[in-house]
C-alpha positions as CSV (number, residue, x, y, z in Angstrom):
1,M,64.7,162.1,78.7
2,T,66.6,161.6,75.0
3,N,70.0,162.1,77.3
4,W,68.6,159.6,79.5
5,C,66.9,157.1,76.8
6,A,70.0,157.4,74.9
7,N,72.4,156.1,78.1
8,L,69.7,153.6,78.4
9,S,70.5,152.0,75.4
10,R,74.3,152.1,75.6
11,I,74.2,150.5,79.0
12,I,71.8,147.8,77.6
13,I,74.3,147.2,74.2
14,F,77.2,147.3,76.8
15,A,76.0,144.6,79.0
16,S,74.7,142.8,76.1
17,I,78.8,142.7,74.3
18,I,79.8,141.8,78.7
19,G,77.6,138.9,78.6
20,A,78.2,137.4,75.0
21,V,82.0,137.7,75.9
22,A,81.3,135.7,79.4
23,N,79.6,133.2,77.3
24,A,81.9,132.7,74.8
25,S,85.0,132.0,77.2
26,A,82.6,129.6,79.5
27,E,83.9,126.4,79.6
28,P,81.9,124.0,77.5
29,V,80.0,121.1,78.7
30,G,82.5,118.1,78.8
31,G,85.3,120.4,78.4
32,S,88.2,120.2,80.4
33,G,87.3,121.7,83.1
34,V,89.7,123.1,85.3
35,S,92.9,122.5,83.3
36,G,91.7,124.8,80.6
37,G,92.5,127.4,82.8
38,T,89.5,129.1,82.8
39,N,86.9,130.4,85.2
40,A,83.5,128.4,85.9
41,L,80.1,130.8,86.2
42,R,78.8,131.1,89.5
43,A,75.5,129.4,89.9
44,P,72.7,128.7,92.8
45,L,73.7,125.9,94.7
46,D,69.8,125.0,94.1
47,I,69.8,123.1,90.8
48,V,66.0,122.6,90.9
49,P,63.9,124.2,88.4
50,P,61.9,127.5,89.8
51,I,58.9,125.8,88.7
52,L,59.1,122.6,91.3
53,Q,60.3,125.1,93.8
54,S,58.3,125.7,96.8
55,N,56.8,129.2,96.8
56,S,58.2,130.1,100.5
57,K,59.8,133.6,100.7
58,E,62.0,131.9,103.4
59,Q,63.7,129.6,101.0
60,T,63.9,132.3,98.4
61,Q,66.0,134.5,100.8
62,N,68.2,131.7,102.1
63,K,69.4,131.0,98.2
64,K,73.3,131.0,98.1
65,L,75.5,131.4,95.0
66,A,78.3,128.7,95.3
67,P,82.0,130.3,96.3
68,R,84.2,131.1,93.5
69,R,87.0,128.8,94.4
70,I,84.3,126.2,94.8
71,A,82.7,127.3,91.4
72,R,86.1,126.7,89.6
73,Q,86.8,123.3,91.0
74,S,84.4,120.9,92.8
75,N,86.4,118.2,94.6
76,R,83.1,116.4,95.3
77,A,82.7,112.8,93.4
78,V,80.5,112.0,91.2
79,R,77.0,111.2,92.4
80,V,74.0,110.1,90.8
81,V,70.7,112.1,90.9
82,S,67.5,111.1,89.7
83,S,66.6,112.8,86.6
84,V,63.1,113.8,88.2
85,P,63.1,115.1,91.6
86,H,61.7,112.5,93.9
87,S,61.4,109.6,91.3
88,G,63.9,107.4,92.4
89,D,65.4,106.9,89.4
90,S,68.9,107.0,90.4
91,G,70.7,104.1,89.4
92,A,74.0,104.8,87.1
93,G,73.4,102.1,84.3
94,E,69.9,101.1,85.0
95,G,67.7,104.3,84.9
96,G,69.6,106.6,83.2
97,G,70.1,109.0,86.4
98,I,72.0,112.4,86.1
99,Q,75.5,112.2,87.2
100,V,77.0,115.3,89.1
101,G,79.9,116.3,90.5
102,Q,83.5,117.0,88.9
103,L,84.1,115.6,85.5
104,G,87.7,114.2,86.1
105,T,86.0,112.0,89.2
106,L,83.1,110.5,86.6
107,A,84.9,107.5,87.2
108,D,84.2,107.2,90.9
109,A,80.4,107.4,90.8
110,A,78.1,104.6,91.3
111,I,79.2,102.7,88.0
112,G,79.4,98.4,87.7
113,L,78.4,95.7,85.8
114,E,75.8,94.4,88.2
115,A,73.9,95.5,91.2
116,G,76.1,93.2,93.3
117,Y,75.8,94.0,96.9
118,G,73.9,97.0,96.7
119,K,75.1,100.8,96.5
120,T,76.4,101.5,100.4
121,I,78.7,98.8,100.2
122,W,81.7,100.9,100.8
123,A,79.7,103.1,103.2
124,G,82.4,104.1,105.8
125,A,85.1,103.0,103.6
126,R,88.0,105.1,102.8
127,L,90.0,104.8,99.7
128,A,93.7,105.3,101.7
129,Y,93.1,102.0,103.3
130,I,91.2,100.3,100.6
131,E,93.6,100.9,97.2
132,P,96.9,99.3,98.9
133,L,95.0,96.8,100.2
134,L,93.5,95.5,97.0
135,A,97.1,95.7,95.5
136,Q,97.6,92.8,98.2
137,L,95.4,90.3,98.0
138,P,96.2,87.1,96.8
139,R,96.4,86.2,93.4
140,T,94.5,82.6,93.9
141,H,91.3,82.0,95.7
142,T,91.1,78.1,97.4
143,L,87.2,78.7,97.9
144,Y,85.5,79.1,94.5
145,T,83.0,81.3,96.4
146,L,85.6,83.6,97.9
147,R,86.7,84.5,94.1
148,L,82.9,85.1,93.1
149,M,82.5,87.4,96.1
150,E,85.3,89.8,95.4
151,R,84.5,89.7,91.6
152,R,80.9,90.9,93.0
153,L,82.4,93.2,95.0
154,L,84.3,94.9,92.3
155,A,81.8,94.8,89.8
156,S,78.7,96.0,92.1
157,R,77.3,99.6,91.2
158,A,78.3,101.1,94.5
159,T,79.1,104.7,95.7
160,A,82.9,104.7,96.2
161,P,84.7,104.9,99.5
162,Q,85.4,108.3,100.8
163,G,88.5,109.9,99.6
164,A,90.7,110.7,96.6
165,A,93.9,109.6,94.9
166,Q,96.9,111.8,96.0
167,V,100.2,111.6,94.9
168,I,102.8,110.6,97.7
169,N,106.6,111.4,97.1
170,G,106.1,112.2,93.2
171,K,104.0,108.5,92.7
172,A,100.2,108.9,92.1
173,S,98.0,106.4,94.0
174,K,95.2,105.1,91.9
175,S,91.6,106.3,91.9
176,W,89.1,104.1,92.8
177,F,87.7,102.9,89.6
178,A,91.6,102.2,88.5
179,A,92.2,100.5,91.4
180,R,89.1,98.1,90.7
181,L,90.0,97.8,87.2
182,H,93.8,96.3,88.3
183,R,92.3,94.1,90.8
184,L,90.0,92.9,88.1
185,L,93.3,91.9,85.9
186,A,94.8,90.1,88.9
187,L,91.9,88.0,89.0
188,G,92.4,87.3,85.4
189,D,89.4,89.1,84.3
190,S,90.4,91.3,81.5
191,Q,86.4,91.3,79.9
192,A,85.1,92.9,83.0
193,V,87.7,95.5,82.4
194,L,87.0,96.2,79.0
195,D,83.4,96.3,80.0
196,L,83.5,99.1,82.9
197,V,85.8,101.2,80.8
198,A,83.5,101.3,77.9
199,L,81.1,103.1,80.3
200,T,82.9,105.6,81.2
201,G,85.6,106.7,79.1
202,A,88.1,107.4,82.2
203,E,91.0,106.3,80.0
204,R,91.0,109.9,78.6
205,N,92.3,111.9,81.7
206,D,93.6,109.0,83.8
207,A,97.1,106.9,83.1
208,F,96.2,104.1,85.6
209,V,92.9,103.1,83.8
210,R,94.4,103.8,80.4
211,Q,97.1,101.1,81.5
212,A,94.4,98.8,82.8
213,L,92.6,99.2,79.5
214,V,96.0,98.3,78.0
215,L,97.0,95.4,79.8
216,A,92.9,94.0,79.2
217,Y,93.4,94.3,75.4
218,L,96.6,92.0,76.2
219,G,94.6,89.8,78.0
220,Q,91.9,89.1,75.3
221,G,95.0,88.9,72.9
222,Q,94.0,92.6,71.2
223,I,98.0,93.3,70.4
224,A,96.7,96.1,67.9
225,Q,94.3,97.7,69.7
226,A,97.1,97.6,72.9
227,C,99.9,99.1,70.8
228,A,97.6,102.0,69.3
229,L,95.7,103.3,72.6
230,A,98.0,107.0,72.9
231,A,100.0,107.6,75.8
232,P,99.0,109.7,78.6
233,K,98.8,112.9,77.5
234,R,100.6,115.8,79.6
235,G,98.1,116.8,82.8
236,D,96.7,113.5,82.8
237,A,96.6,111.7,86.4
238,A,99.9,109.7,87.3
239,R,101.1,110.3,84.0
240,R,104.6,110.5,85.9
241,T,103.9,107.2,87.8
242,T,103.2,105.4,84.5
243,R,105.7,106.4,82.3
244,R,108.5,103.6,82.2
245,F,104.9,101.3,81.8
246,F,104.3,103.1,78.5
247,V,107.8,103.2,77.4
248,E,108.2,99.4,78.0
249,R,104.9,99.6,75.8
250,A,106.6,101.4,72.8
251,I,109.4,99.1,73.1
252,Y,107.3,95.9,72.5
253,C,105.1,97.5,70.0
254,R,107.7,98.1,67.9
255,L,109.3,94.9,68.3
256,Y,106.3,93.1,67.7
257,A,106.0,95.4,64.2
258,A,109.5,94.4,63.2
259,D,110.8,98.3,63.4
260,Y,113.8,97.5,65.1
261,G,115.3,100.3,64.9
262,A,112.5,102.6,66.2
263,A,112.8,99.9,69.5
264,A,116.9,100.2,69.9
265,D,115.8,104.2,69.3
266,I,113.2,104.3,72.3
267,I,115.7,102.3,74.6
268,A,118.4,104.5,74.2
269,K,116.4,108.1,74.7
270,N,114.9,106.2,77.8
271,D,118.0,104.8,79.8
272,K,117.0,106.8,83.1
273,T,113.3,105.7,83.0
274,L,114.5,101.9,81.9
275,A,117.6,102.0,84.5
276,D,116.4,98.6,86.1
277,A,114.6,96.8,83.3
278,N,117.3,94.9,82.6
279,L,115.4,91.7,81.6
280,L,113.2,93.5,79.5
281,K,116.1,95.6,77.6
282,A,118.2,92.0,77.3
283,A,115.1,90.3,75.6
284,A,114.5,93.3,73.5
285,Q,118.4,92.8,72.5
286,A,118.2,89.4,71.6
287,V,115.1,90.0,69.4
288,I,117.3,92.8,67.6
289,N,120.2,91.1,67.2
290,S,119.0,87.2,67.0
291,T,120.8,86.3,69.4
292,A,120.0,84.3,72.7
293,I,119.2,85.8,75.6
294,D,122.2,85.8,77.9
295,I,120.2,86.5,81.7
296,V,119.0,84.9,84.3
297,I,115.1,84.8,84.3
298,P,113.4,85.6,87.3
299,A,110.4,83.2,88.7
300,S,107.7,86.3,88.7
301,L,107.7,88.4,85.3
302,S,105.7,91.4,84.0
303,A,103.5,91.5,81.1
304,W,106.0,93.4,79.0
305,E,108.9,90.9,79.8
306,V,106.6,88.0,79.1
307,L,105.3,89.5,75.6
308,V,109.3,90.1,74.8
309,L,110.3,87.2,75.7
310,R,107.9,85.2,73.6
311,L,108.9,87.6,70.6
312,S,112.5,86.2,71.5
313,D,111.3,82.8,71.1
314,Y,111.5,81.9,74.8
315,A,108.8,80.8,76.8
316,P,108.6,80.8,81.1
317,A,109.5,77.6,82.5
318,S,105.9,77.8,84.8
319,D,102.7,79.6,84.8
320,T,102.6,80.0,88.1
321,R,104.0,83.7,88.4
322,L,102.8,84.9,85.0
323,P,100.2,87.8,85.2
324,S,96.9,86.0,85.5
325,F,95.7,88.2,82.7
326,L,98.0,86.8,80.5
327,Y,97.0,82.8,80.8
328,P,94.3,83.4,77.7
329,T,97.5,84.5,75.4
330,I,99.8,81.9,76.8
331,A,97.3,79.4,76.2
332,G,96.3,80.2,72.7
333,D,100.1,80.5,71.5
334,E,100.3,77.7,69.4
335,A,104.5,78.3,69.6
336,V,104.5,78.0,73.3
337,P,105.2,74.5,74.8
338,V,102.5,72.2,75.1
339,A,102.7,71.7,78.6
340,L,102.7,75.3,79.6
341,R,99.6,76.1,77.3
342,L,97.6,73.2,79.4
343,A,98.8,74.5,82.5
344,A,97.7,78.2,81.4
345,A,94.2,76.4,80.4
346,R,93.6,75.2,84.1
347,Q,94.8,78.5,85.3
348,I,92.1,80.0,83.1
349,V,89.2,77.6,84.5
350,R,90.4,78.4,88.0
351,R,89.8,82.1,87.7
352,G,86.2,81.7,86.5
353,G,86.9,81.2,82.9
354,D,85.5,78.0,80.4
355,Y,88.0,75.8,79.2
356,P,89.5,77.3,76.2
357,P,88.0,75.3,73.4
358,Y,91.1,75.4,70.9
359,I,93.3,73.2,73.2
360,A,90.8,70.4,71.7
361,D,93.2,71.0,68.3
362,I,96.7,70.3,70.2
363,D,98.5,67.3,70.1
364,L,98.7,66.2,73.1
365,S,100.9,62.8,72.5
366,P,104.5,64.4,73.8
367,L,103.7,64.7,76.9
368,E,103.0,61.0,77.7
369,A,106.0,60.5,79.0
370,D,106.2,63.9,81.0
371,I,105.4,62.9,84.8
372,T,105.6,66.8,86.1
373,A,102.6,67.1,83.2
374,Q,99.8,64.6,83.9
375,D,97.3,65.7,86.0
376,D,97.3,68.7,83.2
377,L,97.1,66.0,80.3
378,A,94.4,64.2,81.9
379,L,92.5,67.3,82.3
380,A,92.5,67.9,78.8
381,T,91.8,64.5,77.2
382,L,88.9,64.6,79.8
383,V,87.6,67.9,78.4
384,R,87.8,66.5,75.0
385,R,86.5,63.2,75.3
386,V,83.2,64.9,76.7
387,A,83.1,67.4,73.9
388,V,82.9,64.7,71.6
389,V,80.2,63.1,73.2
390,A,78.4,66.4,74.0
391,S,78.6,67.6,70.4
392,A,77.3,63.8,68.7
393,R,74.7,64.5,71.6
394,L,75.0,60.7,73.1
395,Y,73.3,61.8,76.0
396,K,73.5,58.2,77.2
397,Q,77.1,58.2,77.3
398,L,77.5,61.5,78.8
399,P,76.7,61.3,82.3
400,L,79.1,58.1,82.7
401,M,81.7,59.9,81.0
402,I,81.6,62.9,83.0
403,A,81.2,60.5,86.3
404,E,84.0,58.2,85.5
405,G,86.2,61.8,84.7
406,L,85.5,63.1,88.3
407,R,85.3,60.1,90.7
408,P,89.2,59.2,90.1
409,S,90.7,62.6,90.6
410,R,88.8,62.4,94.3
411,Y,91.2,59.4,94.8
412,K,94.0,59.3,93.3
413,N,95.3,63.0,93.1
414,R,95.2,63.5,97.0
415,H,98.8,65.3,96.2
416,N,96.4,68.1,94.9
417,Q,93.5,68.5,96.6
418,D,92.5,71.1,93.8
419,E,92.2,68.6,91.4
420,W,88.2,67.5,91.5
421,Y,87.4,70.8,91.6
422,D,89.3,72.0,88.7
423,R,87.8,68.9,86.6
424,V,84.3,70.3,87.8
425,L,85.0,73.9,86.8
426,A,86.5,72.7,83.2
427,L,83.3,70.8,82.6
428,A,80.9,72.9,84.4
429,P,79.3,73.8,80.9
430,Y,78.5,70.1,80.4
431,L,77.1,69.3,83.5
432,R,74.7,72.5,83.8
433,A,73.4,71.2,80.0
434,L,72.6,67.8,81.2
435,P,69.4,66.4,80.6
436,A,67.1,65.3,83.5
437,P,68.7,61.8,85.0
438,Q,67.5,58.7,83.9
439,I,68.1,55.3,85.1
440,Y,69.1,52.1,82.9
441,D,69.3,48.7,83.9
442,A,72.8,47.7,84.5
443,P,74.0,44.1,83.9
444,E,74.8,42.2,86.7
445,G,77.8,43.1,88.2
446,G,78.3,45.9,85.8
447,S,80.2,48.8,86.8
448,P,80.0,52.2,84.9
449,F,83.7,52.4,85.3
450,S,84.4,49.4,83.6
451,V,82.4,50.3,80.4
452,P,84.9,51.4,77.5
453,F,84.1,55.3,76.3
454,F,81.5,55.3,73.6
455,S,80.1,51.9,74.1
456,A,76.3,51.4,74.6
457,P,74.2,51.0,76.3
458,Q,75.8,53.0,79.2
459,V,74.9,52.3,82.7
460,L,74.0,54.9,85.3
461,T,74.5,53.4,88.7
462,Q,74.6,55.0,92.1
463,R,78.2,55.8,92.2
464,A,77.9,57.6,88.7
465,A,74.9,59.7,89.8
466,Q,76.5,60.9,92.9
467,E,79.4,62.0,91.2
468,I,77.7,64.2,89.1
469,G,74.8,65.4,91.7
470,L,78.3,66.3,93.9
471,A,79.6,68.2,91.1
472,L,76.5,69.8,90.6
473,L,76.1,70.7,94.3
474,F,79.7,72.6,93.9
475,L,78.2,74.8,91.3
476,G,75.9,76.0,92.8
477,E,72.7,73.9,91.5
478,E,71.3,72.6,94.1
479,K,67.7,71.4,92.4
480,S,69.6,69.6,89.6
481,A,71.8,68.3,92.1
482,Q,69.1,66.3,94.2
483,Q,67.7,65.2,91.1
484,W,70.9,62.8,90.7
485,L,71.4,62.5,94.1
486,E,67.8,61.1,94.9
487,R,67.9,58.6,92.2
488,F,69.6,55.9,94.7
489,E,69.9,55.3,98.4
490,V,71.7,57.9,99.9
491,P,74.5,56.7,102.2
492,P,74.5,58.2,105.6
493,P,77.4,60.6,105.2
494,L,75.9,62.3,102.1
495,Q,72.4,62.1,103.3
496,S,73.6,64.4,106.5
497,L,75.3,66.6,104.0
498,L,71.8,66.9,102.0
499,A,70.0,67.6,104.9
500,N,72.5,70.5,106.3
501,I,72.3,71.8,103.0
502,T,68.3,71.7,102.0
503,S,67.5,72.7,105.8
504,G,68.6,76.4,105.2
505,T,70.6,76.4,108.2
506,L,73.7,74.8,107.0
507,G,74.7,74.3,110.7
508,F,76.1,77.4,110.6
509,S,73.9,79.2,113.4
510,G,73.2,78.5,116.7
511,E,72.3,75.3,118.1
512,E,72.4,73.6,114.6
513,F,76.4,74.4,114.2
514,S,76.8,72.2,117.3
515,G,74.4,69.2,116.4
516,E,74.6,68.5,112.9
517,E,76.9,65.9,111.6
518,F,79.6,66.4,109.2
519,S,80.8,63.7,106.3
520,G,79.1,61.0,109.0
521,E,80.8,61.8,112.2
522,E,79.0,63.7,115.4
523,F,80.4,67.2,115.1
524,S,80.6,68.3,119.0
525,G,81.8,71.7,118.8
526,E,85.5,71.1,120.3
527,E,87.0,72.1,117.2
528,F,85.5,75.3,117.4
529,A,86.3,75.8,120.8
530,I,90.3,75.6,120.2
531,A,89.5,78.1,116.8
532,A,88.2,80.3,119.7
533,D,91.0,80.2,122.1
534,N,93.8,81.2,119.2
535,T,94.4,84.7,119.4
536,N,94.9,85.1,116.2
537,T,91.7,84.1,115.0
538,Q,89.9,86.4,118.4
539,T,91.8,89.2,116.7
540,Y,90.4,88.7,113.1
541,H,86.5,87.9,114.3
542,T,87.0,90.8,116.3
543,K,88.0,93.0,113.3
544,F,85.5,91.8,111.1
545,N,82.7,92.2,113.7
546,D,83.7,95.7,114.1
547,F,83.5,96.4,110.4
548,M,80.0,94.7,110.2
549,N,78.4,96.3,113.3
550,A,79.6,99.4,111.3
551,G,77.8,98.6,108.7
552,R,81.1,98.4,106.6
553,V,80.3,95.1,104.8
554,G,82.8,96.4,101.6
555,D,85.9,96.1,104.1
556,A,84.5,93.2,105.8
557,V,84.2,90.9,102.5
558,L,87.7,92.3,101.5
559,L,89.2,91.1,105.0
560,L,87.5,87.7,104.6
561,I,89.6,87.8,101.1
562,S,92.7,89.1,102.2
563,E,92.8,86.6,105.3
564,Y,91.4,83.2,103.8
565,G,91.9,83.8,99.8
566,E,95.5,82.1,99.2
567,G,95.6,78.1,99.5
568,N,99.2,77.9,100.7
569,I,98.8,80.4,103.4
570,K,95.8,79.9,104.8
571,T,92.6,77.1,104.6
572,I,89.5,78.6,106.5
573,T,87.4,75.5,108.8
574,I,84.4,75.2,109.3
575,A,84.8,75.9,112.6
576,Q,86.7,79.5,112.0
577,A,83.7,80.2,108.9
578,A,81.0,79.6,111.3
579,P,80.8,82.9,113.5
580,I,81.9,84.8,109.8
581,I,78.8,83.2,108.1
582,A,76.3,83.3,110.9
583,T,76.9,87.3,110.8
584,L,76.7,87.6,107.3
585,R,73.5,85.5,107.4
586,A,72.2,87.9,109.9
587,P,68.3,88.6,109.9
588,A,68.9,91.9,109.0
589,L,70.6,90.6,105.7
590,Q,68.2,88.1,104.9
591,G,67.4,88.5,101.3
592,T,70.3,90.2,100.1
593,Q,73.3,89.1,97.7
594,I,75.5,88.9,100.7
595,S,73.8,86.5,102.5
596,A,73.1,84.6,99.6
597,D,76.8,84.2,98.8
598,A,77.5,83.8,102.7
599,Y,75.0,80.6,101.8
600,A,77.6,79.6,99.1
601,L,80.5,79.9,100.9
602,A,78.9,77.6,103.8
603,R,77.9,74.8,101.3
604,E,81.0,74.9,99.6
605,L,83.1,74.3,102.7
606,L,80.5,71.7,103.6
607,L,81.0,69.8,100.7
608,R,84.9,70.3,100.7
609,D,84.9,68.6,104.3
610,Y,82.7,65.9,102.6
611,I,85.0,65.1,99.8
612,K,88.1,64.9,101.7
613,T,86.7,62.6,104.4
614,S,85.4,60.5,101.7
615,A,88.3,60.2,100.0
616,A,90.3,59.2,103.5
617,D,88.0,56.9,104.3
618,N,88.6,55.3,101.1
619,G,91.9,55.0,101.5
620,G,93.0,56.6,98.6
621,E,91.7,53.5,96.0
622,N,89.1,53.9,93.3
């Protein structure tokens, strides 16, 4: 008995030692996982605590251990589960749900900035299809609603499309999270990138995410933060693919710090990586040697090319091909020519930002003789005057000044179809803050457009009220818009537009579409018939409907944006939009965000049709 007890004691002690060693070698929570070379412990696949499990003997017998290989490395994307079983609390960022899965794919979980289109918007979608499509989408959106829809699509808290990033021919593709970030940068929304990365910390092991974070810092003018972020480590995803980017960043940051010797050394040591970076190297040498740039500047420039060129006192000739996220940096650069700063400010507005307040401090007089800059000069002048009147709380004068600035842009700038919309977006904060409309007695024969600025009392007339109402309608402020539009007798074309919108049908479903009046003219449906006969249009609608029927709403919205996003390629007509909007507003989707945005798209199309027709009827005269 004594020998048996002694042997048992030895066994217990030996088992304790083995257990201690195993615990010491196990990967800690939040560690490097597979990259650390350690083996994960095998554990039951059922993670529900025993106290909450059924006492069924069958369940106990069927419990299985995770296979060793899967225990070491799970390729399943992270998903959000309820912190308490059956509680329904599974929203990432909403209720503190627990995220389960491989740590390296944390960024592919249902993480976003808003509920948006729901967590299942990417059901049935595949990353291999979507990731390259995002990189090919247009830089600009003719329809403001399309931009809002795409931004909501990318910011939604939704489960990621199926699939994982791959390495093809030595180049890594982007994870879903990284692809979202880079597309948001293309839209000019660097703040959304910073906010999303802050939710995940994904930049720690994904070079593409780290690259997006650097660019977002640049877009916010935070050069120190962009330079301070460490380069990707060995083992990080896409490290090789992004090597040139981070080498170019190192060159720029050394030049920015006036450490020219270090910059020259980096260029010399990375000759192979920078083999075709001729413009960047030439611009860097110009900075180092304080000489002029002796190279042809292409139309399209990368972020580092733009920034290194700025260090050499060279300003790009045009704003049209600059990276979208750099527009705030260019607009705020006092050394940049005034014309380029104003053009960049307009681009900020088009991409959903506020017109930069610092533009008010710019001396605009050099542009008075520049014919090519007159539209940008007029926009800057208008915003400046409205800002002065608003800050002085001259609420009687403010509506008149806004109306006076908006109306001519509908008639005198017909060569630039976006001028009216740009002005509305630039004045959006002031329009939304307008108090309820008041009617003032007009002097006999008086017109608000003949009253000088800052004079009192100003006169609110039908024409001015309609300009304010149309602008608010474009911004989606329907209730406020109707308060302004209904202050006077509404002309028949505008009456038709309002009836179409306030009815809720928008003329895009069933018989309403062929029977409504558009811009004062009876719409017979002939245009729709012509569009339906077009082979390309039919193919597009077939694909769109196939996506929607399969529940692949995310794919369908991306298809809509890729088809009609760029203004100089295609412009969607009311006829082409009719079946699309009817599908997105189907009964099964009523009450959802996608249905609400389809309504907004229809409203914008009707409004654009009205404005275009009213300008044509006016003959271009104010």
